[in-house]
C-alpha positions in Angstrom: 86.9 108.3 101.8 89.6 106.4 103.6 90.3 106.8 107.3 93.7 105.9 108.6 94.0 105.1 112.3 97.5 105.4 113.6 98.6 103.8 116.8 102.1 104.7 118.2 103.4 101.9 120.3 106.5 101.0 122.3 106.5 97.7 124.2 102.7 97.5 124.3 102.2 93.8 124.2 100.1 93.8 127.3 97.6 96.4 126.2 97.7 96.4 122.4 95.4 93.5 121.7 92.5 95.0 123.6 93.2 98.4 122.1 93.1 97.1 118.6 90.0 95.1 119.3 88.3 98.3 120.5 89.4 100.1 117.4 88.1 97.3 115.2 84.7 97.5 116.9 84.6 101.3 116.3 85.4 100.8 112.6 81.9 99.4 112.1 80.7 103.0 112.1 82.9 103.8 109.2 81.5 100.9 107.2 77.9 102.2 107.9 79.0 105.5 106.2 80.6 103.7 103.3 84.1 104.7 104.3 87.1 102.5 104.0 89.6 102.4 106.9 93.0 101.0 107.9 94.9 100.6 111.1 98.6 101.3 111.2 100.7 100.6 114.2 104.0 102.5 114.4 106.3 100.2 116.4 108.8 102.5 118.0 111.6 99.9 118.4 109.8 97.7 120.8 111.6 94.8 122.4 108.5 92.7 123.1 105.8 91.2 120.8 104.2 94.5 119.9 104.6 94.1 116.1 103.6 90.5 116.1 100.4 91.2 118.0 99.6 94.2 115.7 100.0 92.0 112.6 98.0 89.3 114.2 95.1 91.7 114.7 95.2 92.7 111.0 97.1 96.0 111.4 99.8 97.2 109.1 103.1 97.7 111.0 105.6 100.5 110.4 108.9 100.3 112.2 110.4 103.4 113.6 113.9 102.9 115.2 113.9 106.3 117.1 
């Protein structure tokens, strides 16, 4: 089973790092069950470092201009 965790984000550079760290810590439970997981950040046309921070935390980034 693969779990996808989707995080919608618009100009979240101040909070995104801590959010993704919390998600990463919670993913440990999936590993215990033998489940694969992924984190996808949907960058809603941010003008700050949101996408860069997400990639740095190991998340996939999908850009949404609207």
